[in-house]
Structure formats: structure tokens, C-alpha cells
C-alpha positions in Angstrom: -37.7 -21.7 -5.8 -36.5 -21.3 -2.2 -34.0 -24.1 -2.7 -32.6 -22.4 -5.8 -32.3 -19.1 -4.1 -30.6 -20.7 -1.1 -28.1 -22.5 -3.4 -27.3 -19.3 -5.2 -26.8 -17.5 -2.0 -24.5 -20.3 -0.7 -22.5 -20.4 -4.0 -22.2 -16.6 -4.0 -21.1 -16.5 -0.4 -18.5 -19.2 -0.9 -17.2 -17.4 -4.0 -16.9 -14.1 -2.1 -15.1 -15.8 0.8 -12.6 -17.5 -1.5 -12.0 -14.3 -3.4 -11.6 -12.4 -0.2 -9.1 -14.9 1.1 -7.2 -14.8 -2.2 -7.2 -11.0 -2.1 -5.9 -11.0 1.5 -3.2 -13.5 0.6 -2.1 -11.2 -2.3 -2.3 -7.8 -0.6 -0.9 -8.7 2.8 2.8 -9.0 1.6 2.4 -5.6 -0.1 1.0 -4.1 3.1 3.8 -5.6 5.2 6.4 -4.3 2.8 5.0 -0.7 2.9 4.5 -0.9 6.7 8.1 -2.1 7.2 9.5 0.7 5.1 8.0 3.2 7.5 8.7 1.4 10.7 11.5 2.5 13.0 14.4 0.0 13.2 14.0 -0.7 16.9 10.5 -2.2 16.2 11.5 -4.3 13.2 13.6 -6.8 15.0 11.3 -7.7 17.9 10.2 -11.3 18.2 6.5 -10.6 17.8 5.9 -7.4 15.7 2.5 -5.8 15.8 0.3 -6.1 12.8 -1.0 -2.5 12.6 0.6 -0.5 15.4 4.0 0.9 14.6 6.0 4.1 14.9 6.3 5.8 11.5 9.5 7.3 10.2 11.0 8.4 6.9 14.5 7.5 7.9 14.7 4.5 5.7 13.8 6.5 2.6 16.2 9.2 3.5 18.9 6.6 4.0 17.9 5.1 0.6 18.5 8.3 -1.3 21.4 9.9 0.6 23.5 6.9 1.6 22.6 4.1 -0.7 22.4 6.2 -3.9 19.3 4.1 -5.0 18.1 6.7 -7.5 21.1 5.9 -9.7 20.1 2.3 -9.6 16.5 3.2 -10.5 17.7 5.3 -13.4 19.8 2.3 -14.6 16.8 0.0 -14.5 14.6 2.6 -16.3 17.1 3.1 -19.1 17.7 -0.6 -19.6 14.1 -1.7 -19.3 12.8 1.1 -21.5 15.3 0.6 -24.3 14.9 -3.1 -24.2 11.1 -2.9 -24.4 11.2 -0.5 -27.4 13.8 -2.5 -29.3 12.1 -5.8 -28.4 8.7 -4.5 -29.7 10.2 -3.1 -32.9 11.9 -6.4 -33.8 9.0 -8.5 -32.6 6.3 -6.6 -34.5 8.1 -7.1 -37.8 9.2 -10.6 -37.1 5.7 -11.8 -35.9 4.0 -10.2 -38.9 6.5 -11.9 -41.3 6.1 -15.3 -39.6 2.3 -15.1 -39.9 1.5 -13.2 -43.1 4.5 -13.8 -45.4 5.4 -17.0 -47.3 9.1 -17.7 -47.6 11.5 -20.7 -47.2 12.2 -21.7 -43.6 9.2 -19.9 -42.1 8.2 -22.9 -40.0 11.8 -23.3 -38.8 12.1 -19.7 -37.7 8.7 -19.9 -35.9 9.9 -23.1 -34.1 13.2 -21.4 -33.2 11.4 -18.6 -31.5 9.6 -21.0 -29.2 12.7 -23.0 -28.4 14.7 -19.9 -27.6 11.9 -18.7 -25.4 12.0 -22.0 -23.4 15.7 -22.0 -22.8 16.4 -21.1 -19.1 18.7 -18.1 -18.5 20.9 -20.1 -16.1 22.1 -22.2 -19.1 23.2 -19.1 -21.1 24.8 -16.8 -18.6 28.3 -18.2 -19.0 28.5 -17.8 -22.9 26.7 -14.5 -22.5 29.3 -13.2 -20.1 32.1 -14.3 -22.4 30.4 -12.7 -25.3 29.9 -9.3 -23.7 33.4 -9.4 -22.1 34.9 -9.8 -25.6 32.9 -6.7 -26.7 34.5 -4.8 -23.8 31.2 -4.4 -21.9 32.1 -6.6 -18.9 31.0 -4.9 -15.7 28.9 -2.3 -17.5 25.1 -1.9 -17.4 25.1 -1.5 -21.2 25.8 -5.2 -21.5 22.2 -5.8 -20.5 21.1 -4.0 -23.7 22.6 -6.9 -25.6 21.6 -9.7 -23.3 18.0 -8.8 -22.5 16.6 -8.8 -26.0 17.7 -12.4 -26.3 14.7 -13.4 -24.0 12.4 -10.4 -24.5 12.2 -10.7 -28.3 11.2 -14.4 -28.3 8.6 -13.7 -25.7 7.2 -10.7 -27.6 7.2 -12.7 -30.9 5.4 -15.7 -29.2 2.7 -13.4 -27.9 2.2 -11.1 -30.9 2.2 -13.9 -33.4 -0.9 -15.4 -31.9 -2.5 -11.9 -31.7 -1.8 -11.1 -35.3 -3.5 -14.4 -36.3 -6.8 -13.2 -34.8 -6.8 -10.1 -37.2 -8.9 -10.9 -40.3 -6.7 -11.2 -43.4 -9.4 -9.6 -45.5 -8.5 -6.2 -44.0 -5.0 -6.5 -45.3 -6.2 -7.7 -48.7 -8.5 -4.7 -49.0 -5.7 -2.4 -48.1 -3.3 -4.1 -50.6 -6.0 -3.8 -53.4 -6.3 -0.1 -52.6 -2.6 0.3 -53.3 -1.0 0.0 -49.8 2.4 -1.6 -49.5 3.1 -4.2 -46.8 4.7 -1.7 -44.5 1.7 0.7 -44.9 -0.7 -2.1 -44.2 1.3 -3.0 -41.1 1.4 0.6 -40.0 -2.1 1.8 -40.7 -4.2 -1.4 -40.4 -2.5 -4.1 -38.3 -0.8 -2.1 -35.5 -3.8 0.1 -34.6 -6.0 -3.0 -34.4 -3.3 -4.9 -32.4 -2.6 -2.0 -30.1 -4.2 -3.7 -27.0 -2.1 -6.8 -27.6 1.0 -4.7 -28.1 0.3 -2.8 -24.9 0.1 -6.1 -23.0 3.3 -7.4 -24.5 5.1 -4.1 -23.8 4.0 -4.2 -20.2 5.2 -7.7 -19.6 8.4 -7.1 -21.6 9.2 -4.0 -19.4 8.4 -6.1 -16.3 10.7 -8.9 -17.4 13.5 -6.5 -18.0 12.9 -4.6 -14.8 12.8 -7.7 -12.5 15.6 -9.6 -14.2 18.3 -10.5 -11.6 20.7 -13.2 -12.7 22.3 -11.4 -15.7 22.3 -8.1 -13.9 24.1 -9.5 -10.9 26.7 -11.2 -13.0 27.4 -8.4 -15.5 27.6 -5.5 -13.1 30.2 -5.1 -10.4 30.2 -1.5 -9.1 27.3 0.1 -7.2 26.8 2.8 -9.8 26.3 0.2 -12.6 23.8 -2.0 -10.7 20.1 -2.2 -11.5 17.5 -1.8 -8.8 17.1 -5.5 -8.1 20.8 -6.1 -7.7 21.2 -3.1 -5.5 18.5 -4.3 -3.1 20.1 -7.7 -2.8 23.5 -6.1 -2.1 22.2 -4.7 1.2 22.5 -8.1 2.9 25.9 -8.4 4.5 26.3 -12.0 5.7 23.8 -12.5 8.5 23.2 -8.7 8.8 20.2 -7.6 6.8 19.1 -3.9 6.6 15.4 -4.6 6.4 14.4 -1.0 6.6 16.4 0.0 3.6 15.4 -3.1 1.7 11.7 -2.6 2.3 12.0 1.1 1.3 13.9 0.1 -1.9 11.2 -2.5 -2.7 8.5 0.1 -2.4 10.3 2.6 -4.7 11.3 -0.2 -7.2 7.7 -1.3 -7.5 6.4 2.2 -8.4 7.5 2.3 -12.1 6.0 -1.1 -12.9 2.8 -0.1 -11.1 2.5 3.1 -13.1 3.2 1.1 -16.4 0.3 -1.3 -15.6 -2.0 1.6 -14.8 -1.2 3.4 -18.1 -1.5 0.1 -20.1 -5.0 -0.5 -18.7 -6.3 2.5 -20.7 -5.1 0.9 -23.9 -6.6 -2.5 -23.3 -9.6 -2.0 -25.5 -10.5 -5.0 -27.6 -13.0 -5.4 -30.3 -11.7 -2.8 -32.8 -11.9 -5.3 -35.6 -15.3 -6.6 -34.7 -17.7 -6.0 -37.5 -15.0 -4.8 -39.9 -15.5 -7.9 -42.2 -18.9 -8.8 -43.4 
């Protein structure tokens, strides 16, 4: 008995130590980002910066709003990521449902095409995408991203929702169809409420993908007023001169919307709504 208790204590101690080190490894960059955003410029460029002691200031945030115009870039990212997420979800819900529940010619081909398009790297497609949006007259505009971003958000959402719709018992749909519901009514009143946790997860990641995207946003936008938050932050590096205070403050502000989205989505991640529904 003593050896078992001792082994359990050792395993638990090792587990907590590993988890603590992993937590420290994850949290420390966030702490350093927030700390640097409040540190005066004279203390940021020293050879050996102090870990906890620093002189606090709000100058970087004031510079971020007054001189950099970062709120405009945040607004651009919110508009683009929000619209892309809504459009991507609407298309993906119908497409995933059709690929899993309906029978029609070419269903397997369309399902495989979604996976292939999701696996294609963005670096391969940015040249044809740039030519395409330029021919539409959207070159150098932030609205070009509303055409480009769904090309990788929709395949991702379809790939995730398709597997989630598979876990929903088909007997629920059969019962609704026998009671006189149409396919759209079944999708609206049966499938979507049950799949809401999965939809919330997919929406969160779709928003994050659109918010953090850098390559297309950098290529398609040219003026400061059209840039997204990620591109604006990278533009504050001028050769070998890096404005670390503004960059760190911008990273803190840019991380807030995604953090809020994750917190809101957690309240919707309630699984098991379909448990016991089919006997």
C-alpha cells in the first residue's frame, strides 16, 4: 500500500511539474509582451532587461492611437474577419450537410475537393489571387480579402463540420421528416441546435484564421488606412530600426478581440445535447 501511494505521489508530482513548466513556457511570452508594452523606451534597449522591475508608462498606447492610427487597422480586421466568418459558416453549414446527408452524383468528388483545397498552401495561390482581384478592380483594397479569405475558411469549416454532422443520429432527421418537416426545417430546428457547440468551435477558429492572416493582407493592401492589424504591426519595422514599444502595444490590443471571442465561445461549448435522444 505504501509503495502504491508513493508511486501515485511521484506520478502526480511529475505531472504537476511538467504542467507547470508547460504553463510557464506558454504564459511567459504573453507576460513579456504586456510588460514591454508598458515599459519606457529607455529600459527596453538595455543589454540585460530586468524580469519584473520596470518603469510603467502609457506612452506606447497613446502613440499607437494618436500617431499610428491603429484603431483603423483594428476596425479593418474586425470587418474582414467578422464578415468572412459569417459567410464561411453559412456556406459551410449547407455544404457540409449536403455532403453528409444528401445523395447526388459527384458527392464523393466534392468531398475530396474540399480536403484538397484545404491542404493547398496559401503561398501557391497568392499570385493568381492577386491577378484575380486586380481584374475585379479591388487591387490595394481591404475588400479584396472578402473574396480571398473564404477560399481557405470555407474548406476548413466544411472539413470540421462534416465530421461533426456525422455524429448526429440520422434517426432524429427521419423523425422530423416523417412529421412533415422539410430538409431546411430539419437543418434549422434539429441539426443546427444540436451542432451548436461544433459550430461555435469552427466559428472561433475561422475568425482566428481570418484575423491572423498575414500573407494575402500584406500583398493586397498598400496604404496604411487599408491595412489589417497584422500588416500594420509588421510595418513598424524600418530596416534595422524596430519600434518595440509600439509593436508590443499593438500586439496586446490586437490579441484582445480574439481573446474575447474565445471567452464567449466557451459558454457555448456544451456537448451531449443529443445524448439519450434516440432509444
